[in-house]
C-alpha positions as CSV (number, residue, x, y, z in Angstrom):
1,M,5.7,-1.0,-27.4
2,H,3.1,-1.7,-24.5
3,A,1.5,2.0,-24.8
4,R,3.4,4.2,-21.6
5,R,0.8,4.2,-18.6
6,P,-0.1,7.2,-17.2
7,S,1.6,8.8,-13.8
8,F,-1.3,9.0,-12.4
9,T,-4.0,6.6,-10.9
10,L,-7.5,6.1,-12.0
11,D,-9.0,8.3,-8.6
12,G,-6.2,10.9,-9.7
13,R,-2.9,10.1,-7.5
14,P,0.5,10.0,-8.4
15,R,1.6,6.6,-8.9
16,S,5.1,5.8,-7.7
17,L,7.9,6.0,-9.6
18,L,8.6,2.0,-8.5
19,R,5.5,1.0,-9.4
20,Q,5.7,2.3,-12.9
21,I,9.3,0.9,-12.9
22,A,8.2,-2.6,-12.0
23,E,5.3,-2.5,-14.8
24,V,7.9,-1.4,-17.3
25,A,10.5,-4.2,-15.9
26,L,7.6,-6.9,-16.3
27,D,7.1,-5.7,-19.6
28,I,10.2,-6.2,-20.7
29,R,11.0,-9.3,-18.7
30,K,7.1,-10.3,-20.7
31,A,9.1,-9.9,-24.3
32,S,12.2,-11.2,-23.6
33,E,10.4,-14.7,-23.2
34,T,9.0,-14.0,-26.1
35,V,12.4,-13.4,-28.2
36,L,13.6,-16.8,-26.6
37,Q,10.5,-18.8,-27.9
38,H,11.2,-17.2,-30.7
39,K,15.0,-18.5,-30.6
40,Q,13.8,-22.0,-29.3
41,D,11.3,-22.4,-32.4
42,C,13.7,-21.3,-34.7
43,I,16.1,-23.6,-33.1
44,E,13.4,-26.3,-33.7
45,I,12.8,-25.3,-37.1
46,D,16.4,-25.9,-37.8
47,K,16.4,-29.0,-36.3
48,R,14.0,-30.4,-38.2
49,A,14.7,-29.0,-41.6
50,S,18.3,-30.5,-41.0
51,T,17.2,-34.3,-40.1
52,V,14.2,-33.9,-43.3
53,S,16.7,-33.2,-45.6
54,G,19.0,-35.6,-44.4
55,L,16.4,-38.5,-44.3
56,L,14.8,-36.9,-47.8
57,S,19.4,-37.0,-49.2
58,Q,18.9,-40.7,-49.0
59,L,15.9,-40.8,-52.0
60,E,18.6,-39.1,-54.4
61,N,18.9,-41.4,-57.3
62,T,16.1,-43.4,-56.8
63,E,13.4,-44.2,-59.3
64,I,10.7,-42.5,-56.5
65,V,11.4,-39.2,-57.1
66,E,10.3,-39.7,-60.1
67,K,6.9,-40.8,-59.3
68,Q,4.3,-37.2,-59.5
69,A,3.5,-37.8,-56.9
70,M,6.4,-37.4,-54.5
71,K,7.6,-35.1,-57.1
72,D,3.9,-32.9,-56.0
73,E,5.4,-33.3,-52.5
74,L,8.7,-32.2,-52.5
75,S,7.4,-29.2,-54.1
76,K,5.4,-28.3,-51.4
77,L,7.9,-29.2,-49.0
78,L,10.3,-27.0,-50.6
79,W,7.9,-23.8,-50.4
80,T,7.5,-25.0,-47.3
81,F,11.9,-24.8,-46.2
82,Y,11.8,-21.3,-48.4
83,S,8.7,-20.2,-45.5
84,A,10.6,-21.6,-43.1
85,H,13.7,-19.8,-44.1
86,T,12.0,-16.4,-44.4
87,L,10.4,-16.8,-40.7
88,V,14.0,-17.5,-39.2
89,M,15.6,-14.3,-40.9
90,T,12.7,-12.8,-39.4
91,C,13.7,-14.1,-36.1
92,Q,17.3,-13.1,-36.6
93,R,16.2,-9.4,-37.5
94,S,14.1,-9.5,-34.6
95,G,15.7,-8.2,-31.2
96,I,14.1,-7.0,-28.1
97,V,13.5,-4.0,-29.7
98,T,11.3,-5.2,-32.6
99,M,9.1,-7.9,-30.1
100,L,8.5,-4.4,-28.1
101,V,7.1,-2.8,-30.7
102,C,5.4,-6.1,-32.7
103,S,2.1,-5.8,-32.6
104,P,0.3,-8.3,-31.7
105,P,3.7,-9.5,-29.8
106,C,2.5,-13.6,-30.6
107,K,2.1,-13.6,-34.6
108,L,5.7,-14.2,-35.4
109,S,5.4,-17.5,-32.1
110,K,2.3,-18.1,-34.7
111,Q,3.6,-18.2,-38.2
112,L,6.6,-20.7,-36.6
113,S,4.1,-23.1,-34.7
114,D,2.0,-23.5,-38.2
115,L,4.9,-23.4,-39.9
116,L,6.3,-26.7,-38.0
117,D,3.2,-28.0,-38.6
118,Q,3.0,-27.5,-42.0
119,L,6.8,-29.3,-41.8
120,V,5.0,-32.7,-40.2
121,A,2.1,-32.7,-42.8
122,H,4.6,-32.7,-45.4
123,V,6.9,-35.4,-44.4
124,N,4.2,-37.3,-43.8
125,A,2.5,-36.6,-47.1
126,I,5.9,-38.1,-48.6
127,I,5.7,-41.3,-46.2
128,A,3.1,-42.5,-47.6
129,V,4.0,-41.7,-50.6
130,I,7.1,-44.0,-50.5
131,V,5.1,-46.7,-48.1
132,N,2.2,-46.1,-51.1
133,S,5.4,-46.9,-53.9
134,T,6.8,-49.6,-52.1
135,L,4.0,-51.7,-50.8
136,P,2.8,-54.6,-53.5
137,K,-0.4,-53.9,-55.2
138,R,-2.9,-56.3,-54.3
139,Y,-5.4,-57.1,-56.6
140,Y,-9.4,-58.1,-55.3
141,H,-11.4,-59.8,-58.0
142,L,-14.9,-59.2,-58.3
143,G,-16.7,-62.2,-57.4
144,T,-13.4,-64.4,-56.5
145,Y,-12.9,-65.2,-52.9
């Protein structure tokens, strides 16, 4: 929440009520935009999590999920999904009042953005495991060309 502004200007003149109302309205607008951004970020997390989950379900009952590298990456992804769930629940609980008292108000946005980046990194790592597991192994013998 923004600190209540003084009723007087620096030179001691009273600030107009209209000016004070306009400033508070601007604070409300900024907070509302933050809430809307959080909502959009949460929707994006939901879309990505659903897409990743759908794609990974195709790997069920395949040999690749038994590979240690895949298990390691899937475990990391699972923890990221737990974090995503926690942040989305925070968004759900965070109404405009919470955003007005949040300090700093952009902290949740940064956490949501970081989480989206983590999802991308984990998916890329899983893709790398799949590609490395499906490409034929090439053996190069030293001295034979």
